[in-house]
N, C-alpha and C positions, 0 to 999 in steps of 0.2 A: 478173380485174380489172387494168386498166392505168391508169396515170397517168403524167403527164410527170415525169421525174426531173430533179433539178437539185441542185447543191451549195449549201449555205448561203452566200448572197452579199449579201443584201438589206441596205443600210446602215440602221442604226436612225436614226429621225427623217427618213428620205428620202422619205416618201410624201406630204408636204404640198406642193402646187404653189403655196400662197399663204402663203409665210413672212411673218410679221409681221401677218397678218389672222386673223380668226376670234375677236377678243376679245368681239365682240357677235354672238350667234347668235340666230336664223337669219341667213344671209347675206342681203343685199338681192337682190331680183330683178334680173336683168339689164335694162337700159333697151332699149326698143324700137329696132330698126334701121330701122323704116319711117318714112316722112313722110306725114302725114295732111294733105292740101290741102283747099281747100273743095270740090272736085269730085274724082271718081275719076281723071279725066284728068291732074289736077294733083298726084296722090299717087303715091308710090312704095311698094312693098311688098317687105319682105325679113324673113325669120324671124330673130328675135333668137337669138343663141347663148348657151347656158348657159356660164357660166365653170366650168371643171373645178376642183374643190377638192382632189381627190386624184389621184395618178397611177393609171394603169390597172392597175398591179400590186400596189395596196395589198392587204394580206392580208384574207382572211376571218377571222372570229373566232367560235370556239365555246367557250363556258363551260359546263362540266359540273360540277354539284355535288350529291352525294349527301346524304342526310339520316340523322342518328344512327348513322353508321358508326364503328367503332372503328379507332384507329391500327394495331393489330395483327391486324385481321381478314383483310385480303387476303393471298393467298399471294404476291402481288407483292412484298410488303415483310415476309415472315417469318411470316404468319399461315397459316390452314389452310383458308381459303375460296377457291375457284377464282375468279380475276378475270382472265381472259385478255385482255380489252380493256384493262384498266388496265395489264397487263404489255406488251402490244403498244404502247401509247402511250409508256410509259416507256422501252421499247427503241428508240423512234424519237425520243427527245427527252432531256429532263434532269428531275431529281427534286429535291424539297426535303424535308429531314427536320426543319426547324425553322420550319415555316409554321403560321400561327395563325388561328383563327376566334374568334368572340365568346363561345363556350360555350353558345349557345342560338339557336333558329331564326331569328326575325325580325330581331334585331340583326345577325347575320351577314350576312343577305341585304341589309339596308339599307346596311350598311358596304361590302359588296362592289360593289353597284350605283353608289354615289355616290362612293366613294373618301375617305369621311369616317368619324370615329368614331360608334359607333351612338347613344349618348345625344344626341350633338350633332345628329342628324338625327331625334330624337324616339323611338328605338327602344331605351330601356333594358331592355325585356323584350318578350315577345311581344304581338301586337296585342290579344289577348283580355284582357290584364292592364293595359291603358292606364289611366292616371290623368291628372290635369290638370297635373302638374308638367312643365316644359318637356321634361325628358329622357325622359319616359315616355308622351307623348301619342299614340304609335303612328301618326303622320303624318309622312311624309317632307316637309319643306318645300320649296317651289319655289325656294328659294334654294340647294338642294342638288341641282341637276340630276343626273340619272343618266347612265351611260355611254351608254345607248340614246338619250337625247335629245341628247347631244353628237355621238355618232357619226352619228345620223340627220340632224342638221343639216349634217354633213360629206359626206353622200351615201350612207350605208349603209342597206341594208334591215334591219330589225330584227324579231326574233320571240322570244317567250318560250314555253316548254312546261313544264308541270308545277305544281309548288307555288309560290305567290306569298307569301302571309302577310305582305305589306306594305301591306294595305289596312285602315284602322281597321275592327274587327269590326262596328260600328254602321252602317257604309257599304257592307255586302256585299250589300244587297238589289237586286232588279231595278230599283229607282227611283234607284239611284246615290247621290250624284253620281259620274260615271264618271272624273273627272279623278284620282281616287286609285286607279283600277285600273291594271293594266299598260299599257293603251293610252293612259292619261293621264300615264304616266311614260316615254314615248318609244318603246313597242314597237308597231310597225305591226300586229302579230299577236300574239294570245295563245290558247293552248289549254291549259287545266288547271283548277285550283281555287284558290279565294282564301284559304282558311283554313289552319290549322296542319297538318292531316292529312286523309286521306280513305281510305275503303274502296277497295281495289283493284278490287273486283267492282262496287260500286254508287257510284261517285264523283259528287259533286255538281258537274257540269262546266259550265265557262263557255267559250264561244268568243268573243273579243273582249269584247263586253258583253251577249252573248245567253246566257241559260241553257239548257243542252241535257241531254238524258238519254242515258246510255250505252245500248247494246242489252241487252235481258235475254236474254243468251246464256251458256251455261255455259262457253264458251271465252274469254269477254271477260276481260281484265286491263288495268288503267290504264296500267301501265308500257309494255306492248306497244303499246297505242293511241297513247301519247305518241311512241314511236319511229316508228310508222307515219305519224302526223300531221307529225312533223318531216321525215321523208323525203320526204313529199308536198310540204311547203313548199319544200324544197331543189329539187325538180324544177320547181316553178312558178317559183322564183327564176331558175334558169338559163334556162328557157324564155322568160320575159317580160322580165326585167331582167338580162341576162348582163353588162352593162357596169357593174354596180354590185357592190360588195363587200357582205357580209352580216355581221351580229352575231346569233348564236343563243345564247340562254341556255336550257339544258336541265337542269331541276332537278326530278327526280322526287319523288314523296312517299315513295319507297323510300330506305332501309329504315326509315323511321319507323314506329312502330306505327300501326295494327295490322299484324302480320306476316302478310301474305297472299300466298301463292303456291301454285301447283298442286302436288300431291303427288308428281309425277314429278321435280320439282326437290328437294323436301325428301327424298325417298327416296335421292338420291344420297349423303347424308350419314349414313345409318343406321350406327350403331356408331362413328362417327368422334370423338365426344365422350364416350365412355362413362366415361372417368376423371375427368371434371369440370374445372372452371374453373381450379383451382390447378395441375393438371398442364398444362392448355393454356398457361397463362402461362409456365411454365418452358420448354416446348417452343418457344414463339414467341420468348422472349428469346434462346434458344440460336441459333435460325435468323437473327434479326435481326442477330446479330453475325457469324454465318458469311458472311452475304450482304454484310456492310459497310454495311448500312443505318443502324445506330446506331453510335456510337464504341466502340471496344474498352474504353474506361474507364467506359462506362455501367454503372450498378448497378441491379439488379432491386428496386424498392421493395416493402415487405411489404403483405399484405393488411390493411386497417383492422380493428380489433377489432369494429366495429359490422357488418362483412359476414360472413356465414356462410362457413365452410370447406366444401368438398365433403364432407369426412369427417363433418361434422355433419348432412348431409342424410339423413333416414331412408331406409332401402333401398326402402321402399314408394313413396317420392316421387321416386326418381331417375329412373325411365323418364319421367315427366312432365317434368322438368328437362332431360333430354336431348333429348327430342323438341322442346321450345321452341327449343333451339339449333339442332337440325337444320332446323327450319322457317326460322329466321332466316338460316342459312347458304344454304339453297336460295334464299331471297329475294334475298340479296345476289348470288349467282351469276347468278340470273335477271335482275336489274337491270343487271349488267355486260354480259349478252348483248344487252340492249336498246340500250345505248350502242354496242355493236359493230355493230348494224344501221345506226346513224347514220353511223358512221366508214366502214362498207362503201359507204353510199350517197354519200358524199364521194368516195370512190375511183372508184366506177363513173361519177360525173358529171365526173371529172377536176379535182375542186376540192380534193383533200386536200393536194397539195403545197403550195399557198399558203394553207392554212387553219392558223391559229394557235390551238391548243387549249390551254386552261387546265382541267385536271381537278382540281378542289378535292374531295378524297375525302369530306369531310363538312362540315357547317356547325356541327358541335360534336362532342364525344367520343361514344363509345357511351352509349346511354341507360340509366340505372338505374331509370327510371320504372316498369319492370315489377316492381321491388322483389323479392318473394320468388317471382316467376314468376306469371303470371296469364292467365286465359282472357279477362278483360275489363279492358283497360288503364286505362280511365277511373276504375277504383276507386282507383287511386293518386293521380290528379289530383284526386279528390274526397276524399282522404285518409281513405278507408274501410279499416279493417284486416279482413282475412279470413284463413281458415286454408287451407292447401293441401288439406285434405280436402274443403272446400266446392267447390273447383275441380274436383277429381276427380270428385266426385258429379255436378256439372253436366256434365262430359265424358262420363259414362256415359249420360246422357240424350241426348247428341248423337252417340253412336256410337263413343265411346272416343278415344284419342289421335290417330287419323287424322283427326279433326275439326279438330285444330289446323292453322291456315293457311287454313281454308275460310271459307264464307260466314256460319257461324253462330257464329264466334268472333271476338274482337278481341284475340288473344293477343299477349303480349310475354314475352321471356325473363327469367330471373332476373338480378338486378343483377351477380350473380357473372360472368356471361358478358360483360356491358359492361366490367367491371373487367378481366377477361382480355383483352378487345379493346383495352384502353388501355395494355398492356404496352409499355414498362417503367415507365410513369408511375404516379402516385397519381391517385385519383379518376376522375370520369366527367363526362358532360354535367351542366351546371348548377352546376358548381364552377369558378370563375374563378381560384382560387389555384394550381391545379395543371394541369399540362399534360395530364393525362388528360381534362380538360374542354375544353381550348382548342388542342391541337395535332393537325394532320391532315397526311397526306402531300399534296403538291402535285406533279403532273406537267405540264410545259409541253412541247408538241411542235409543231414548225413546220418540216417538211422543208426548205422553201426558205430559211429564216431562222436556223435553230439547228442546229448540228452535234450529233448525238447524243453523249451522254457518260454513263458509268455512275457517275461520282462524285457522290454526293449533295451538294447545296448545303446548307450548314449556317448561312448567314446568317439571323438572326432576321427574319421577315417576317410580314405580316398581310394578311388579306383586303382591307383598305382600300388595299392596294399595287397591286391588279390594274388598276383604273381609270387610275392615274397611269402604269403600265407601258404600257398601251395608247396613251395620249396621247403618251408619249415615243417609242414605236416609230413612230407615225404622224406624228410632228412637229407634233402639235396642242397649242397653249398652252391650258390650261383657261380657258374663257371667263370674263370679267369680268361679262357680262350674258347671260342666256339667256331667251328669250321675254319680255323686258322686265323681268326680275327680276334685280337684282344677286346675284351668286353668292358664297357662302361660300368661303373657301379650303379646299383639300384637306388632309387629314391624311396621307394615304399617300404613299409615295415609289415611284419606278420601281425594278423589279427587273432591269431590262435589263442592268445592269453585271455581273450574275452569269451571264448567258447563256453567254459564252465564257470565263468565268474562275471556275471552281468554288471557288477558294481566295481570291477577292477578299475584302478586309476589308468587313464589314458596314456599312452606311450608315444604318441605322435609328436614329432617336433614341429618345425616350421613348415607350413604348406602355403604356396601361393597359388593365385588364380589369375588368368588374364585372357579376355576375349575382345579383340578389336578396341583396345584402349580402355575397356572396362576392366577393373583390376581389384584384387583383394589379397590380403595376407592374413593368415591365422596363426596364433601362437599363444599357448598356455591360457586358453579360454577367452581370447580377445580376437576381434577382426578389425582391420582398418581397411577401407577401400573407397574406390572412386567409381561412380555410376558409368561415366564415359560420355563420348561425344555424340552418341547416336541413341534414339529411343526406339526399340524395336517395334512398338505397336503404333507408331506415328508413320503415316504414309509419306512417301517422298524422300528426297535426299536429306541427309543431316545438315542443318543450317550452320554456316560458318565452318564447314569441315576444312577448307582450305587454310583457314586461319587458326584452326584449333592448336593450342599450345598446352600440352599435358602439365606444364608447370604451374598453370593457372587453374588447374582442376581443384574442386573442393572435396576434401577427404571426409569420410565418416568413420566414427569410432564406436564399436559396440562390445560390451562385456557379455559374450554369448554363453559363458558358463552360467550366468544368471538371467540373460535376456535371450531366450531360445529363438525367438523370431526376429531379432535385430530390430526391436521396436523403439529403442531409445538411443539416439545419437549423442555420445558424449565427447565428441571432438572439441567442443568449446570448453567443456568442464575439465578436460585432462590434456591439454596441450603437449605436455612433456611425454606422456605415454604415446600420444599419436605421433610425435616426432620419432620416437623409438621404433614404432611399428612402420613407419614410412621408410626408415632406414633399412629395416628388415626386408621390406619389399625391394628396395634398390639392390641389396646384396643378392636376393633370390633371382631378381631379374637379370643381373649381370652373369651369374653362374649358369642360368639356364637358357641364355640366348633369347630372352623376351624382347630385348631392344631391336629396332625402334618400336615404340609404343604405337599401336594403331598401324602396324605395317601394311594391313590389307587396304587401307584407305589410299595408299599409293596407286593401286589399281583403279580406284574411283577417279582419282584426279588425273591419272594417265592411263586411260583404258588400252592404249596401244601396247602396254606392257603385260597384258593378260596372256596367260598360256594360249598359244595358238601355233599352228604349223607355220614353218619358216617358208614355205613355198609361196610363190605368186602365180603359179600356174600348175594345172593337173591334167593328166590324162586317165580316163577311166574306161575300162571295158564294160561290157553290158552286164557283167555278174558281179560287180563289186557292191558289197552291202555291209551294213553294221559298222560304219566309221562313226565313232562318238562325235557328238557336236563340238566338243572342245578340240578335237583332231580333224575336223572336216573344214572344208573351204568355207570361208565367211561369205555367204551369199545373202545375208540379212542386213548388214550394215556396211558393206563395202561395194563400190562400184565395180562391176565385173561383166563380162560377157561369157556366155556358154553356148557352145556348138554341139549339138548332138547329130551325128551321122547315123541315120537309121533307115531300114527298109520297112515300109508300111504295107499292110494288106488293105483290102477294102474295108472302109469304116473301122479303121484302126482303134484300138483302145488300150490303155494301160498306162502306168507311170513311166516317165522317161527318167526323172529323178526327183527325189523328195528329201528334205530335211525337217525334223521335228515331228510333231504329232497333232492330235485333233484340237488340242488347246494352245497351239502356237507352232507355226512352221511355214515352209514354202514347199510348193510342189509344181512340177511342169508335167502335163500328162495330155493324153489324147482320149476323147470320149465319143465314141460313135463317129470317128473321123474328124471331129473338131479339136483343134489345138487349144489347150487351156492352161492357164496359170493362176495360182492363188498365193497371196501373201497373207497368211493368217497372223494378225497381230494379236497373239495371246487370247483368242477367242473373242475379244471385245469388238474387233473390226476384221472384216474378210474383204480384201481388195482383189478383185478378179479381172482377168481378160480371157476372152474366148473368141476364136475366129468364127465369123458368121457362116463361112462356107466349109465344107469338108476338105481335108487335105487328100489329094489323090493318092492312090496307091503307087508304090515305087519307092526308089531311093531318094531321100531328101536330106538337105543340111538344115536342120531346125536351130535357129538362133534365138537367144534371149539376151537383150542388153538391159542391164539393171543400172541405173544412175542415181547416185544419192545427190541431194541438193548440196549447194556450196556451204561451207561451214564445218564447225566441229560440234555443234550442240547436238546432244542426245535426242533421239526420237524425231530427227528432222525428216522431212518428206523425201520420197524417192519416185523414180518412174521407171516402168518396166515396158519394153517393147518387144513383141514377138515377130520373127520374120521366118519365112520358109523360102529357101533358095534365094535369099536376099531380098525378097518382097515382104513388106510389112502386112501382117494379117490380123493384128490386135495389139492393144496397148492399154495400160491402166496406170493411174496416178495413185501412189501409196501416200496417203496423208500423214501418217505416223508410223515410224519403224520401231522395232524393239530396241531396248537400251543396250542389253548385253547377251542374253541367252533365251532360247525358246524353252528349254527343258533341262533337267539334270540327267536325263536318261535316254532320250530318243537319239536317232542316228541319221546319218546321210546314206541313202540307198539309191543304186542306179537299177532301173528296169522293174522296180516294185516299191512299195511303201510298207516296210515292216514296222512292227510295233503299232502304235496308235496311228490310224490314217490321218493325213493332214486336212483333206477336204471332205466335207459333208456329202458332196455328190457321189463319192464312191466309198462312203464309210461301210455300207453293207457288202461291199465287193472287195475289200481289203483282203490280201495285200495288193490287189489290182495289178498283177504282173502284165507287163507289156506284151502284146500278142504279135508283134513283129520281131525284128531283129536289130539290136543296137550294136554298131560296129565300133563306135568310138564316142567319148564325150570329152570335149576339150573345154576346160574352164580356166579363165585367167583374170586376174585383177586389172582394173583400168589404170591403176597408179601404184606406186611403190609406197608401202605403209611406212609412216614415219615413226 
């Protein structure tokens, strides 16, 4: 691989050829250079010339951001998971050890893309938990233009690959509207998925605004597909528009759950974590100091009392817990390798030297949502408590521990591994009060513009600073008006002052953080914060949530300029300073639409207010597929009837309709003429009904009546009755129903089961398309939702 070599020399702010212009974007089209007379003989023709907005040597931009990765997981920065691409980029650039995200997925992404605080652009939490308070609507306003929109107007080609998670969950169907999809936020090209997570083997893919299916290939993996598609896009860019710079946003679903990776990557880590998460944390802490990644004065914070020690894990359960971490580690190394493919492609195309890379190692801290370690991660999101013995029993039926990481599990590791990955900090993802939830390594590499330096930058910075940094480098003044809409001011600041000066005094002002009632404010080397009402690593619903009063929360105070890991709470010692910091948070919360605190808990207390279709009845033809679960009829926790008008052949087979996937879902299907139904309760329980006799060939009305038991308690039982032409042919009792959702990515399909198949009986035959004809599906709720 060869590329042009040069020394860093590009002047910051020197790439704009139109100083003082660009306040109103897009730019006006150049006027005609021709003269139109009455006749051709009286006219002159000359091609109009486009006005260049940027110099020819304006840098390309690549932003890479992983998902749910811990501060102390990569060996680049003292961890034990091999990340050679991250190390390679760090060696060719500069690093930051006090860089921050928003503590949870969607808010970090919205903040990064817009250069503004997350609540201020409608993302106080993830898209699926949107409410109608301004800070939580899950809609980026057009007054907060993204960097893709701005750079696109200045002449950049723009593309996004991977996880998006910034489209309102109820607007993710194939009916749009598409102005809230990536292509509606400035990206010329998008390839990835819209929701919060996806299977790496059966992702629900979108290319631009078209739903596409991945190949049913044992060798397929989404992260590899993303790398291949990104490399292909780069080749097309160089071939077709070599005169333009590009902006690429490469944000994989990895290493968010489910932890999916091929066994050969997992096996690299066999035996590496046998002594558990407490020992891992000690080792990582020592290496972080040896490498100079964290200050020598940093202290290792203790394990919280609510989190299990490794010694407390029964010996019989330890192989399971070790294997979960081995899978995660393989997943992270595999992801790093895919990023390496993109970097290699840049080098092969001669583009690397002038490509500015921001590698944001994660959108939040390591995820404790696996809680006690799980085969099915959505159990935690549904707040369903289980025993490890249940998971081990389930694994036995799937082939043992080697099934972890494969197609039949949606596994996530024990919260202890996420905590170890947060070394030396307290807490994990979903906690905004501690750096374990909000601090992530950042690498910036630009061979032509930044001289490599091994000294970590310790200035306090945030993802909302990346867009302003780009504008500063390019000499772009953030627009006053974009596409006819007046723009809100930016909240971030440029980090360019740190590029050549690792010891420069930090310039960041007040920065607040808030996730589900957990909150913090930083100013001038101090943080004050509240842990919040819910402990992410403790299974079940948060106790006392209905009576939680933020005014009674206990605040913590840390002098982080001297106490890097927030090890010493000074709240009692400095009440005056704490009062001042609390007031700062209150001001920021008011300005940024953070109130009401804990807004998402409204949906826990009143689940009927969750995002859901307004309909109470539906008609589907036999070719309707890929309706996201949040937009589909609720056939999991609402009483309903469904009638399928279908013509069957002899010994008919195939899916009539299905919702969800192998680790949670519902399906109605025929198998060799037998009518069957399954309620798959997150893999833990599979409730089934099957007609003893085959259904005769011909046209039939196939009915299912699903009745929830009386009451409002979550997980309450239900009963399903199957009828053919009015005659009951099968029934089953469903002892426990799902609390909220089966998945974050699967869909409702008629006539087949796309994505991960719901039932084990047809797993190897998926998508198990119906071999007869479906004329109509009529589905209706039994009562009006309150």
